C-alpha positions in Angstrom: 216.1 229.1 204.1 216.1 232.6 205.6 219.4 233.9 207.0 219.2 235.5 210.5 220.2 239.2 211.0 223.1 238.0 213.1 224.4 235.7 210.4 223.9 238.3 207.7 225.9 240.9 209.7 228.7 238.4 210.5 228.9 237.7 206.8 229.4 241.4 206.2 231.7 241.9 209.2 234.9 242.3 207.2 233.4 244.9 204.8 231.8 246.7 207.8 235.2 246.9 209.6 237.0 248.2 206.5 234.4 250.9 206.0 234.6 252.0 209.6 238.3 252.2 209.3 237.9 254.6 206.3 235.4 256.7 208.2 237.1 257.0 211.6 240.8 256.6 210.8 241.1 257.8 207.2 238.6 260.8 207.6 236.3 259.6 204.8 232.7 260.7 205.1 230.2 258.0 205.7 228.3 258.4 202.4 231.6 258.2 200.5 232.9 255.2 202.5 229.6 253.3 201.9 229.7 254.2 198.2 233.3 252.9 197.9 232.5 249.6 199.5 229.2 249.1 197.5 231.1 249.7 194.2 233.6 246.9 195.2 230.6 244.5 195.5 228.3 244.9 192.5 227.2 241.3 193.1 225.4 242.1 196.3 221.6 241.9 196.1 219.6 245.0 197.0 218.6 243.8 200.5 222.2 243.1 201.3 223.3 246.5 200.2 220.6 248.1 202.3 221.5 246.1 205.4 225.2 247.0 205.0 224.4 250.8 204.6 222.0 250.8 207.5 224.5 249.0 209.7 227.3 251.4 209.0 225.1 254.4 209.9 223.9 252.7 213.1 227.4 251.8 214.2 228.4 255.4 213.6 225.3 256.7 215.4 226.0 254.7 218.5 229.8 254.7 218.2 230.7 256.1 221.7 228.0 254.1 223.5 229.1 250.8 221.9 232.7 251.2 222.8 231.8 252.2 226.3 229.7 249.0 226.7 232.6 247.0 225.3 234.7 248.7 228.0 237.6 249.9 225.8 238.7 252.8 223.6 238.0 252.7 219.8 240.6 250.6 217.9 241.1 250.3 214.2 242.0 246.6 214.1 239.4 244.4 212.4 239.2 242.0 215.2 238.2 244.8 217.6 235.8 246.4 215.2 234.0 243.1 214.7 233.3 243.0 218.5 230.9 245.9 218.0 228.5 243.7 216.1 227.4 241.4 219.0 227.2 244.4 221.3 225.0 246.2 218.8 222.8 243.1 218.3 222.2 242.8 222.0 221.8 246.5 222.7 219.5 247.4 219.8 217.9 244.1 218.8 217.9 242.1 222.1 219.9 239.2 220.6 222.1 237.8 223.3 223.4 234.8 221.2 226.4 236.7 219.8 227.6 237.7 223.3 227.2 234.1 224.6 229.5 232.8 221.8 232.2 235.3 222.5 234.2 234.0 225.5 235.9 237.3 226.2 232.6 239.1 226.6 230.8 238.8 229.9 227.0 239.2 229.2 226.3 240.3 232.8 229.0 242.9 232.6 227.6 244.2 229.3 224.1 244.4 230.8 225.5 246.4 233.8 227.4 248.8 231.6 224.3 249.4 229.5 222.3 250.2 232.7 224.9 252.9 233.7 224.4 254.8 230.5 220.8 255.8 231.2 221.7 258.7 233.4 224.6 260.0 231.3 223.4 261.9 228.3 226.8 261.8 226.4 226.7 258.0 226.6 222.9 257.5 226.3 222.8 259.7 223.1 226.3 258.8 222.0 227.8 262.2 221.5 231.1 263.9 222.2 231.4 266.0 225.4 232.0 269.3 223.6 228.8 268.9 221.6 226.7 268.0 224.7 228.0 271.2 226.4 227.4 273.3 223.3 223.9 271.9 222.9 222.9 272.5 226.5 224.5 276.0 226.5 222.5 277.1 223.4 219.2 275.1 223.8 219.0 274.6 227.6 216.6 271.9 228.7 215.3 271.5 225.1 218.6 269.9 224.2 217.4 266.6 225.8 214.6 266.0 223.4 216.4 267.5 220.3 219.4 265.2 220.6 217.3 262.2 221.3 215.2 262.9 218.2 218.4 263.4 216.1 219.3 259.8 216.9 216.1 258.4 215.4 215.7 257.2 211.8 214.5 259.9 209.4 211.6 259.7 207.0 212.5 259.1 203.4 211.1 262.1 201.5 211.2 263.1 197.9 210.3 266.3 196.1 208.0 266.1 193.1 209.3 267.8 190.0 206.2 269.8 189.1 207.7 270.7 185.7 207.1 267.1 184.7 204.2 265.8 186.8 202.0 266.5 189.8 201.9 265.0 193.3 198.7 263.0 192.5 200.1 261.7 189.3 203.4 260.6 190.8 201.6 258.8 193.7 199.8 256.7 191.0 203.0 256.2 189.0 204.9 255.1 192.0 202.2 252.7 193.0 202.5 251.0 189.6 206.2 250.6 190.4 205.3 248.9 193.7 206.1 252.0 195.9 203.6 253.5 198.4 204.0 257.2 198.8 202.0 259.6 200.9 201.6 263.4 200.5 202.8 265.6 203.4 199.9 268.1 204.1 202.1 271.1 205.0 204.7 270.7 202.2 203.0 270.9 198.8 205.8 269.2 196.7 206.7 266.5 199.2 206.0 262.8 199.3 206.9 260.4 202.1 208.1 257.0 200.9 206.5 254.5 203.2 208.9 251.5 202.7 212.6 251.2 202.3 213.6 251.0 198.7 216.3 252.1 196.3 214.4 254.9 194.5 217.3 255.7 192.2 216.6 252.5 190.2 213.0 253.5 189.5 212.0 254.6 186.0 210.2 257.6 187.6 213.5 258.8 189.0 215.3 258.2 185.8 212.6 260.2 184.0 213.2 263.2 186.3 209.8 263.0 188.0 211.3 263.6 191.5 214.4 264.4 193.6 215.3 263.2 197.0 215.1 266.1 199.4 214.1 266.5 203.1 210.8 268.3 203.8 212.4 271.2 205.7 214.9 271.7 202.9 212.1 271.9 200.4 210.3 274.6 202.4 213.3 276.9 202.2 212.6 277.6 198.5 208.9 277.9 199.3 209.6 280.6 201.9 211.8 282.5 199.3 208.7 282.5 197.1 210.3 283.0 193.7 207.9 283.9 190.9 207.9 283.3 187.1 210.0 285.8 185.3 212.1 286.9 188.3 215.9 287.1 188.5 217.1 284.9 191.4 220.6 284.4 192.7 221.5 281.2 194.7 224.7 282.4 196.2 225.8 279.2 197.9 224.3 276.7 195.4 226.2 273.6 196.5 224.9 270.5 194.7 221.8 272.4 193.6 218.7 270.8 195.3 217.3 274.1 196.2 218.3 275.7 192.9 216.3 273.1 191.0 213.3 273.5 193.3 213.4 277.3 192.7 213.4 276.7 189.0 210.4 274.5 189.3 208.5 277.1 191.4 209.3 279.6 188.7 207.8 277.2 186.1 211.2 277.4 184.3 210.6 281.0 183.4 213.0 283.8 184.3 216.7 283.6 185.3 218.6 281.8 188.1 222.2 282.5 188.7 223.8 279.7 190.7 227.1 280.6 192.4 229.6 278.3 194.1 233.3 278.1 194.8 233.6 274.5 193.4 233.3 273.8 189.7 232.4 270.2 190.2 229.3 271.2 192.1 228.2 273.6 189.3 228.8 270.9 186.8 226.5 268.6 188.8 223.8 271.3 188.8 224.0 271.6 185.0 223.8 267.9 184.6 220.8 267.5 186.9 219.0 270.5 185.3 219.3 269.1 181.8 218.0 265.7 183.1 214.8 267.3 184.5 214.1 269.8 181.7 215.3 273.1 183.3 217.1 275.6 181.1 216.9 278.9 183.1 220.0 278.2 185.4 223.3 279.9 184.7 226.2 278.7 186.8 229.1 280.9 187.8 232.2 279.9 189.6 233.2 282.4 192.3 236.8 282.8 191.3 237.1 286.4 192.6 235.0 289.0 194.4 234.2 290.5 191.0 231.8 287.7 190.3 229.3 288.6 193.1 230.1 292.4 193.2 228.8 292.6 189.6 225.5 291.3 190.8 224.9 294.2 193.2 221.2 295.2 193.3 220.2 292.8 190.5 218.2 290.0 192.3 214.5 290.0 193.0 215.2 287.0 195.2 218.5 285.9 196.9 219.1 282.6 198.6 221.8 282.3 201.1 221.8 278.6 202.2 225.2 279.1 203.9 227.7 276.4 204.9 227.0 275.3 208.5 227.7 272.6 211.0 224.9 270.4 209.6 223.9 269.3 213.1 220.3 269.4 212.1 220.9 266.5 209.7 222.4 264.1 212.3 219.6 261.6 211.7 220.9 261.0 208.1 224.6 262.1 208.6 225.6 260.8 212.1 229.3 261.0 211.3 229.1 264.8 211.5 229.2 264.6 215.3 232.5 262.8 215.2 234.1 264.9 212.5 233.0 268.3 213.7 235.2 270.0 216.4 234.6 273.3 218.3 237.1 275.1 216.1 235.0 274.2 213.0 231.9 275.7 214.6 233.7 278.9 215.3 235.1 279.0 211.8 231.6 278.4 210.3 229.9 281.2 212.3 232.6 283.7 211.2 232.1 282.5 207.5 228.3 282.9 207.8 228.7 286.5 209.0 231.1 287.2 206.1 228.8 285.7 203.5 225.8 287.7 204.8 227.9 290.8 204.5 229.3 290.0 201.0 226.1 288.8 199.3 223.3 290.8 200.9 223.9 293.7 198.4 222.9 291.4 195.5 219.3 291.9 196.6 217.4 294.7 194.8 215.6 297.4 196.9 212.2 295.9 197.8 213.8 292.5 196.9 213.9 289.6 199.4 216.5 287.2 200.6 216.4 284.0 202.6 219.1 283.0 205.0 219.0 279.3 205.9 221.1 276.7 207.8 220.5 273.0 208.5 221.5 273.5 212.1 219.7 273.4 215.5 222.1 275.9 217.1 220.9 279.6 217.5 224.6 280.7 217.1 224.3 279.8 213.5 220.8 281.0 213.0 218.8 283.5 215.1 221.9 285.1 216.5 223.4 285.6 213.1 220.2 287.4 211.8 219.9 289.5 214.9 223.4 290.7 214.5 223.0 291.3 210.8 219.8 293.4 211.2 221.4 295.4 214.0 224.2 296.4 211.6 222.0 296.8 208.4 219.0 299.1 209.1 218.2 299.0 205.3 217.0 295.4 205.8 214.0 294.1 207.8 212.9 290.7 209.0 209.6 289.6 207.4 209.5 286.1 208.8 211.6 283.4 210.4 210.8 279.7 210.8 212.3 276.9 212.8 211.9 273.2 211.9 212.6 270.8 214.7 213.1 267.0 214.3 211.1 266.2 217.4 208.2 268.4 216.4 208.1 268.5 212.6 209.8 265.2 211.9 212.2 266.9 209.6 215.9 267.8 209.7 216.6 270.7 212.0 216.5 273.9 210.0 216.3 277.6 210.4 215.0 280.0 207.7 214.8 283.8 207.8 213.0 285.8 205.1 214.5 289.4 204.9 213.5 292.3 202.7 215.8 295.1 201.5 214.0 298.4 202.0 213.5 300.8 199.1 
């Protein structure tokens, strides 16, 4: 007998509540909170794990709106958090049965409160006031469609590891594993997975045939255009998705120096590189300014994928909008300017660098590059590209390709 969505969610209600407590009252990121709870329940079947994860992300996504409909402020008690489930089921799935069973919930009142949200963007799109003001200030009327698009579910996209296979070969291989994948015309290494599945359990993933990476993120390395035999520096390597893509584009020939301030990230890059057959990456921990100053004028290509608000990734990371505050945004824009100043000299004369952010805000993107070029006449802008969720179906991204003059 098939269990209804409502019954499945009520069965998970205690775990859902505990995870929301971690995320909103213990300042744990959503991905980490979900990971913690899934590890506590290895007995859950795959569809139950997927439902749990999806529900957490949706409750985070519509957090402000759901509490408004409930007509109360967010509260950490389990009994209060569990009231979000019938509200969600009615608001998103049209299931009124949960409300009817809750005596303290008036269905007519709930319907009326939902109706009042349609003309209030902060409620309709479930965002904090400050973010709504910032978005409107920077994007004007475009903010309406951008924030609405950022509340939609993202495509699930993978990047083919061309060192081990081709797009066509992987499509066939995945089909044998029961997975339908389609190429994306304007992104040569990308495949869109057409049905929800846990790709990390696939033999093709374990064999290193692909990595999970959004389309726009993949195109950053394409715009950098690294060639075999070049010396490339990835100055803000993070967990290394773009580093590994650059290595594949270089056909594992040349040299990549991956820099980061956290050793655990660099360790992760080394582990991932070994798994997929890459041996041209050297990792260096930025322990002092000497680390990057020694690289002055040595890079044919420089990637500056700098820390940013991450607002372009709200479709997959909705908790960002609740954890980010205006002070963070100011701190990040200052950091971005500092990193541009510090690292631009790594580029050789006639060499090129890419500045990229997964943000939809011009203050982190176009305005940073305009300021940089005004102060550095020995650099020139060759190209800049915006990726918009409502137009391109990707995360929101900005990429600038800059050349250092001879």
